[in-house]
N, C-alpha and C positions, 0 to 999 in steps of 0.2 A: 766629878764635881770637886772643886777646890774649896776648902774652908779657910777663912781668915778669922781674926779676932771677932769681928762684928758682921762680916758678910760672907756670903758663899758665892761662888762663881760656876754657873752651869754651862757646859759646852754642848751644843746641839748641831749635829751634821744635817745638812739639807742639800738638795739638789738645786744647783744654780744653773739657769738657762742663759746662755750668751748667744747673742745674735752677730752675724758677720758684719763687718764694717760696711761692706757693699751690700745694701739690701735689695739691690736690683733683681736678683734671682727669686727672692721670696716674693716681692711684689708681682713679678711676672707670673709666678705660679699661682698666687692669690687670684689674680685676674682670670687665669686659665681655668681656675676650679670654681668661678663664680663666687668667691669668698672676699673679693676686694670691697664690696659695700660694707661688709660687716667690720673689715679691719683696715679701711683706707687711712684712717688716723690710728695707727697701731696703739692700742691699748696694751702696753707690755704685760700688765699683771693679768689681763683677761687672757691674752694670747698665751702666756706662759702657763696659766692654769689649764687651758685647754690641752696644751702639749703634755703636761704632766699627767693629766687623766687620760691621755692617748685619745682625745676627742678630735684630733687634728689629723689631717691626711698624712700618711707616712712620707710622702714626697716632700712636704713642708717640714716635717720633723727632721728629715735628713740634712736639711740646710742649716740647722742650728747645732750648737755644741752644748753638751751637758757637762758640768763639772761639779766636784765635790767642793762644798764650802762649809765653813763653821760659823755659828753665831754664838757669841758669848753674852751671858746675861748675869748681871750682878744683882743680888737682892740681900736685904738684911736677914740676919738670923733672928727670928723672934724668940723671946724668952720662954713663951708658953709652948713652943713648937716641940714636938716630940723628935724632930729632926736633929740629929747631932752627928758630928764627924765620926767616922769609924775609928776604932782604936789605933789603926796603923797610920792614920794621917799625919801629915807634916803641917804644922801651924805656920802661916805666913803673916807678917806684920806689915 
C-alpha cells in the first residue's frame, strides 16, 4: 500500500484469463462437449468465473492462458480512520 498526502493506493494481484486470438479450437471443443449452447455467445466473465473455479473441463482450460495482473485502487484517507501509514513509509505528493 502506498500513502500520499490525502490518498492511499492499494495494489491487488489477481489472475487474468486470456483467450487465444483464434478461438476455433475452443469453439470446436465446446461443441464436442455439448457446452456450445451454454457458451455460443461467449460471456467472458461467466466463462472466466467457471475456469477460475475449475468448473470447466480441463481440455478447455488447457486452451487458455493465465497471467498475473495487478489492479490499483485509489481511495481517500479518512480523518476518522484508524488506518495510518506505517512509520517507515515515504510520503508522495
